[in-house]
PDB file of N, H, CA, C and O in Angstrom:
ATOM      1  N   MET A   1      94.596  79.196-151.653  1.00  0.00           N
ATOM      2  CA  MET A   1      95.944  78.915-150.258  1.00  0.00           C
ATOM      3  C   MET A   1      96.388  80.750-150.103  1.00  0.00           C
ATOM      4  O   MET A   1      96.473  81.656-150.932  1.00  0.00           O
ATOM      5  N   LYS A   2      96.530  80.700-149.065  1.00  0.00           N
ATOM      6  H   LYS A   2      96.460  79.964-148.391  1.00  0.00           H
ATOM      7  CA  LYS A   2      96.957  81.842-148.579  1.00  0.00           C
ATOM      8  C   LYS A   2      98.451  81.834-148.445  1.00  0.00           C
ATOM      9  O   LYS A   2      98.944  80.811-147.970  1.00  0.00           O
ATOM     10  N   PRO A   3      99.392  82.996-148.852  1.00  0.00           N
ATOM     11  CA  PRO A   3     100.387  82.592-148.706  1.00  0.00           C
ATOM     12  C   PRO A   3     101.303  82.318-147.504  1.00  0.00           C
ATOM     13  O   PRO A   3     102.499  82.535-147.701  1.00  0.00           O
ATOM     14  N   ILE A   4     100.882  81.811-146.109  1.00  0.00           N
ATOM     15  H   ILE A   4      99.910  81.635-145.949  1.00  0.00           H
ATOM     16  CA  ILE A   4     101.395  81.889-145.095  1.00  0.00           C
ATOM     17  C   ILE A   4     100.684  80.410-144.880  1.00  0.00           C
ATOM     18  O   ILE A   4     100.784  80.281-143.659  1.00  0.00           O
ATOM     19  N   GLU A   5     100.271  79.668-145.185  1.00  0.00           N
ATOM     20  H   GLU A   5     100.189  79.772-146.176  1.00  0.00           H
ATOM     21  CA  GLU A   5      99.748  78.468-144.973  1.00  0.00           C
ATOM     22  C   GLU A   5     101.077  77.584-145.819  1.00  0.00           C
ATOM     23  O   GLU A   5     101.692  77.753-146.872  1.00  0.00           O
ATOM     24  N   LEU A   6     101.103  76.526-144.646  1.00  0.00           N
ATOM     25  H   LEU A   6     100.603  76.388-143.791  1.00  0.00           H
ATOM     26  CA  LEU A   6     102.649  75.178-144.930  1.00  0.00           C
ATOM     27  C   LEU A   6     101.956  74.619-145.941  1.00  0.00           C
ATOM     28  O   LEU A   6     100.755  74.436-146.135  1.00  0.00           O
ATOM     29  N   LEU A   7     103.273  74.301-146.757  1.00  0.00           N
ATOM     30  H   LEU A   7     104.249  74.449-146.599  1.00  0.00           H
ATOM     31  CA  LEU A   7     102.785  73.273-147.679  1.00  0.00           C
ATOM     32  C   LEU A   7     103.462  71.981-147.239  1.00  0.00           C
ATOM     33  O   LEU A   7     104.520  71.924-146.611  1.00  0.00           O
ATOM     34  N   HIS A   8     102.797  71.054-147.606  1.00  0.00           N
ATOM     35  H   HIS A   8     101.938  71.101-148.116  1.00  0.00           H
ATOM     36  CA  HIS A   8     103.063  69.369-147.274  1.00  0.00           C
ATOM     37  C   HIS A   8     104.075  69.269-148.137  1.00  0.00           C
ATOM     38  O   HIS A   8     103.796  69.484-149.317  1.00  0.00           O
ATOM     39  N   PRO A   9     105.262  68.980-147.843  1.00  0.00           N
ATOM     40  CA  PRO A   9     106.446  68.069-148.455  1.00  0.00           C
ATOM     41  C   PRO A   9     105.760  67.367-149.709  1.00  0.00           C
ATOM     42  O   PRO A   9     106.622  66.923-150.467  1.00  0.00           O
ATOM     43  N   LYS A  10     104.784  67.194-150.038  1.00  0.00           N
ATOM     44  H   LYS A  10     104.083  67.554-149.421  1.00  0.00           H
ATOM     45  CA  LYS A  10     104.471  66.290-151.304  1.00  0.00           C
ATOM     46  C   LYS A  10     103.725  66.912-152.145  1.00  0.00           C
ATOM     47  O   LYS A  10     103.366  66.261-153.126  1.00  0.00           O
ATOM     48  N   GLN A  11     103.205  68.542-152.006  1.00  0.00           N
ATOM     49  H   GLN A  11     103.497  69.071-151.209  1.00  0.00           H
ATOM     50  CA  GLN A  11     102.746  69.210-152.365  1.00  0.00           C
ATOM     51  C   GLN A  11     103.823  70.022-153.337  1.00  0.00           C
ATOM     52  O   GLN A  11     103.473  70.700-154.303  1.00  0.00           O
ATOM     53  N   ARG A  12     104.975  69.862-152.976  1.00  0.00           N
ATOM     54  H   ARG A  12     105.260  69.311-152.191  1.00  0.00           H
ATOM     55  CA  ARG A  12     106.383  70.582-153.593  1.00  0.00           C
ATOM     56  C   ARG A  12     107.071  70.403-154.333  1.00  0.00           C
ATOM     57  O   ARG A  12     107.572  69.305-154.090  1.00  0.00           O
ATOM     58  N   ARG A  13     107.519  70.855-155.274  1.00  0.00           N
ATOM     59  H   ARG A  13     107.112  71.747-155.471  1.00  0.00           H
ATOM     60  CA  ARG A  13     108.514  69.935-156.529  1.00  0.00           C
ATOM     61  C   ARG A  13     109.665  69.367-155.733  1.00  0.00           C
ATOM     62  O   ARG A  13     110.301  69.917-154.834  1.00  0.00           O
ATOM     63  N   PRO A  14     109.835  67.921-156.341  1.00  0.00           N
ATOM     64  CA  PRO A  14     111.032  67.408-155.823  1.00  0.00           C
ATOM     65  C   PRO A  14     112.238  68.405-156.170  1.00  0.00           C
ATOM     66  O   PRO A  14     112.332  69.082-157.194  1.00  0.00           O
ATOM     67  N   SER A  15     113.285  68.345-154.929  1.00  0.00           N
ATOM     68  H   SER A  15     113.209  67.795-154.097  1.00  0.00           H
ATOM     69  CA  SER A  15     114.546  69.032-155.495  1.00  0.00           C
ATOM     70  C   SER A  15     115.097  68.353-155.790  1.00  0.00           C
ATOM     71  O   SER A  15     114.643  67.214-155.679  1.00  0.00           O
ATOM     72  N   LYS A  16     116.782  68.562-156.515  1.00  0.00           N
ATOM     73  H   LYS A  16     117.151  69.487-156.605  1.00  0.00           H
ATOM     74  CA  LYS A  16     117.678  67.631-156.873  1.00  0.00           C
ATOM     75  C   LYS A  16     118.792  68.240-155.547  1.00  0.00           C
ATOM     76  O   LYS A  16     119.824  67.607-155.326  1.00  0.00           O
ATOM     77  N   ALA A  17     118.614  68.910-155.112  1.00  0.00           N
ATOM     78  H   ALA A  17     117.775  69.424-155.291  1.00  0.00           H
ATOM     79  CA  ALA A  17     119.474  69.383-154.046  1.00  0.00           C
ATOM     80  C   ALA A  17     119.623  68.252-153.175  1.00  0.00           C
ATOM     81  O   ALA A  17     118.575  67.685-152.864  1.00  0.00           O
ATOM     82  N   TYR A  18     120.933  67.704-152.616  1.00  0.00           N
ATOM     83  H   TYR A  18     121.784  68.165-152.869  1.00  0.00           H
ATOM     84  CA  TYR A  18     121.134  66.967-151.736  1.00  0.00           C
ATOM     85  C   TYR A  18     120.254  67.200-150.225  1.00  0.00           C
ATOM     86  O   TYR A  18     119.821  68.327-149.981  1.00  0.00           O
ATOM     87  N   LEU A  19     120.088  66.370-149.509  1.00  0.00           N
ATOM     88  H   LEU A  19     120.439  65.455-149.707  1.00  0.00           H
ATOM     89  CA  LEU A  19     118.890  66.316-148.427  1.00  0.00           C
ATOM     90  C   LEU A  19     117.965  67.395-148.296  1.00  0.00           C
ATOM     91  O   LEU A  19     117.397  67.653-147.234  1.00  0.00           O
ATOM     92  N   VAL A  20     117.790  68.092-149.462  1.00  0.00           N
ATOM     93  H   VAL A  20     118.252  67.883-150.324  1.00  0.00           H
ATOM     94  CA  VAL A  20     116.776  69.251-149.083  1.00  0.00           C
ATOM     95  C   VAL A  20     115.178  68.376-149.075  1.00  0.00           C
ATOM     96  O   VAL A  20     114.266  68.850-148.398  1.00  0.00           O
ATOM     97  N   ASN A  21     114.980  67.214-149.802  1.00  0.00           N
ATOM     98  H   ASN A  21     115.721  66.829-150.353  1.00  0.00           H
ATOM     99  CA  ASN A  21     113.805  66.880-149.523  1.00  0.00           C
ATOM    100  C   ASN A  21     113.223  66.232-148.024  1.00  0.00           C
ATOM    101  O   ASN A  21     112.092  66.317-147.545  1.00  0.00           O
ATOM    102  N   GLU A  22     114.344  65.614-147.533  1.00  0.00           N
ATOM    103  H   GLU A  22     115.263  65.545-147.922  1.00  0.00           H
ATOM    104  CA  GLU A  22     114.312  65.239-145.950  1.00  0.00           C
ATOM    105  C   GLU A  22     114.052  66.163-145.112  1.00  0.00           C
ATOM    106  O   GLU A  22     113.197  66.098-144.228  1.00  0.00           O
ATOM    107  N   LEU A  23     114.697  66.975-145.317  1.00  0.00           N
ATOM    108  H   LEU A  23     115.391  67.027-146.035  1.00  0.00           H
ATOM    109  CA  LEU A  23     114.986  68.677-144.764  1.00  0.00           C
ATOM    110  C   LEU A  23     113.704  69.425-144.819  1.00  0.00           C
ATOM    111  O   LEU A  23     113.510  70.260-143.936  1.00  0.00           O
ATOM    112  N   ARG A  24     112.876  69.256-145.660  1.00  0.00           N
ATOM    113  H   ARG A  24     113.034  68.578-146.377  1.00  0.00           H
ATOM    114  CA  ARG A  24     111.268  69.397-145.945  1.00  0.00           C
ATOM    115  C   ARG A  24     110.567  69.157-145.262  1.00  0.00           C
ATOM    116  O   ARG A  24     109.775  69.894-144.676  1.00  0.00           O
ATOM    117  N   LYS A  25     110.803  67.425-145.160  1.00  0.00           N
ATOM    118  H   LYS A  25     111.447  66.826-145.637  1.00  0.00           H
ATOM    119  CA  LYS A  25     109.834  66.770-144.067  1.00  0.00           C
ATOM    120  C   LYS A  25     110.215  67.429-142.428  1.00  0.00           C
ATOM    121  O   LYS A  25     109.588  68.233-141.737  1.00  0.00           O
ATOM    122  N   ALA A  26     111.009  66.981-142.277  1.00  0.00           N
ATOM    123  H   ALA A  26     111.518  66.328-142.837  1.00  0.00           H
ATOM    124  CA  ALA A  26     111.521  67.312-140.889  1.00  0.00           C
ATOM    125  C   ALA A  26     111.046  68.846-140.275  1.00  0.00           C
ATOM    126  O   ALA A  26     110.750  69.205-139.136  1.00  0.00           O
ATOM    127  N   VAL A  27     111.115  69.550-141.545  1.00  0.00           N
ATOM    128  H   VAL A  27     111.355  69.258-142.470  1.00  0.00           H
ATOM    129  CA  VAL A  27     110.833  70.895-141.019  1.00  0.00           C
ATOM    130  C   VAL A  27     109.001  71.029-140.984  1.00  0.00           C
ATOM    131  O   VAL A  27     108.381  71.947-140.449  1.00  0.00           O
ATOM    132  N   PHE A  28     108.686  70.402-141.367  1.00  0.00           N
ATOM    133  H   PHE A  28     109.190  69.656-141.802  1.00  0.00           H
ATOM    134  CA  PHE A  28     107.257  70.388-141.748  1.00  0.00           C
ATOM    135  C   PHE A  28     106.577  69.325-140.254  1.00  0.00           C
ATOM    136  O   PHE A  28     105.562  69.595-139.612  1.00  0.00           O
ATOM    137  N   ALA A  29     107.079  68.678-140.132  1.00  0.00           N
ATOM    138  H   ALA A  29     107.903  68.459-140.653  1.00  0.00           H
ATOM    139  CA  ALA A  29     106.930  67.705-138.743  1.00  0.00           C
ATOM    140  C   ALA A  29     107.083  68.680-137.954  1.00  0.00           C
ATOM    141  O   ALA A  29     106.103  69.342-137.613  1.00  0.00           O
ATOM    142  N   TRP A  30     108.345  68.970-137.501  1.00  0.00           N
ATOM    143  H   TRP A  30     109.141  68.432-137.778  1.00  0.00           H
ATOM    144  CA  TRP A  30     108.616  70.179-136.267  1.00  0.00           C
ATOM    145  C   TRP A  30     107.252  71.220-136.406  1.00  0.00           C
ATOM    146  O   TRP A  30     106.292  71.191-135.636  1.00  0.00           O
ATOM    147  N   ARG A  31     107.390  72.038-137.443  1.00  0.00           N
ATOM    148  H   ARG A  31     108.170  72.061-138.069  1.00  0.00           H
ATOM    149  CA  ARG A  31     105.974  73.210-136.914  1.00  0.00           C
ATOM    150  C   ARG A  31     104.538  72.072-136.913  1.00  0.00           C
ATOM    151  O   ARG A  31     103.510  72.427-136.337  1.00  0.00           O
ATOM    152  N   GLU A  32     104.596  71.113-137.408  1.00  0.00           N
ATOM    153  H   GLU A  32     105.431  70.825-137.876  1.00  0.00           H
ATOM    154  CA  GLU A  32     102.864  70.799-136.727  1.00  0.00           C
ATOM    155  C   GLU A  32     102.822  70.812-135.555  1.00  0.00           C
ATOM    156  O   GLU A  32     101.982  71.419-134.892  1.00  0.00           O
ATOM    157  N   GLN A  33     104.204  69.785-134.905  1.00  0.00           N
ATOM    158  H   GLN A  33     104.887  69.292-135.444  1.00  0.00           H
ATOM    159  CA  GLN A  33     104.284  69.754-133.569  1.00  0.00           C
ATOM    160  C   GLN A  33     104.520  70.899-132.758  1.00  0.00           C
ATOM    161  O   GLN A  33     104.941  70.879-131.601  1.00  0.00           O
ATOM    162  N   SER A  34     104.173  72.073-133.554  1.00  0.00           N
ATOM    163  H   SER A  34     103.832  72.090-134.493  1.00  0.00           H
ATOM    164  CA  SER A  34     104.491  73.529-132.884  1.00  0.00           C
ATOM    165  C   SER A  34     105.662  73.755-131.865  1.00  0.00           C
ATOM    166  O   SER A  34     105.766  74.055-130.675  1.00  0.00           O
ATOM    167  N   TYR A  35     106.595  73.428-133.044  1.00  0.00           N
ATOM    168  H   TYR A  35     106.511  73.185-134.010  1.00  0.00           H
ATOM    169  CA  TYR A  35     108.367  73.698-132.808  1.00  0.00           C
ATOM    170  C   TYR A  35     108.637  73.233-131.426  1.00  0.00           C
ATOM    171  O   TYR A  35     108.866  74.051-130.536  1.00  0.00           O
ATOM    172  N   PRO A  36     108.622  72.102-131.232  1.00  0.00           N
ATOM    173  CA  PRO A  36     109.044  71.228-129.590  1.00  0.00           C
ATOM    174  C   PRO A  36     110.577  71.920-129.653  1.00  0.00           C
ATOM    175  O   PRO A  36     110.965  72.066-130.812  1.00  0.00           O
ATOM    176  N   GLY A  37     111.286  72.259-128.875  1.00  0.00           N
ATOM    177  H   GLY A  37     110.971  72.140-127.933  1.00  0.00           H
ATOM    178  CA  GLY A  37     112.875  72.457-128.458  1.00  0.00           C
ATOM    179  C   GLY A  37     112.926  73.844-128.866  1.00  0.00           C
ATOM    180  O   GLY A  37     114.068  74.306-128.862  1.00  0.00           O
ATOM    181  N   LEU A  38     112.156  74.506-129.160  1.00  0.00           N
ATOM    182  H   LEU A  38     111.229  74.131-129.163  1.00  0.00           H
ATOM    183  CA  LEU A  38     112.586  76.007-129.413  1.00  0.00           C
ATOM    184  C   LEU A  38     112.528  76.696-128.085  1.00  0.00           C
ATOM    185  O   LEU A  38     111.607  76.536-127.284  1.00  0.00           O
ATOM    186  N   VAL A  39     113.709  77.581-127.871  1.00  0.00           N
ATOM    187  H   VAL A  39     114.457  77.712-128.522  1.00  0.00           H
ATOM    188  CA  VAL A  39     113.651  78.377-126.786  1.00  0.00           C
ATOM    189  C   VAL A  39     113.562  79.878-127.427  1.00  0.00           C
ATOM    190  O   VAL A  39     114.142  80.188-128.467  1.00  0.00           O
ATOM    191  N   LEU A  40     112.789  80.722-126.689  1.00  0.00           N
ATOM    192  H   LEU A  40     112.317  80.470-125.844  1.00  0.00           H
ATOM    193  CA  LEU A  40     112.336  81.923-126.534  1.00  0.00           C
ATOM    194  C   LEU A  40     113.388  82.937-125.638  1.00  0.00           C
ATOM    195  O   LEU A  40     113.209  82.935-124.421  1.00  0.00           O
ATOM    196  N   LEU A  41     114.343  83.693-126.122  1.00  0.00           N
ATOM    197  H   LEU A  41     114.489  83.694-127.111  1.00  0.00           H
ATOM    198  CA  LEU A  41     114.814  84.411-125.366  1.00  0.00           C
ATOM    199  C   LEU A  41     114.639  85.861-124.622  1.00  0.00           C
ATOM    200  O   LEU A  41     115.480  86.243-123.808  1.00  0.00           O
TER     201      LEU A  41
END
């Protein structure tokens, strides 16, 4: 695995911190969709 490769949320160690696991899933999906809604300035 290369350092720039994205880990699927299931490949990461679960976090005990509130919302972190769900946030990881959301960010992974956002990246997979090529960052929809991103505005370049």
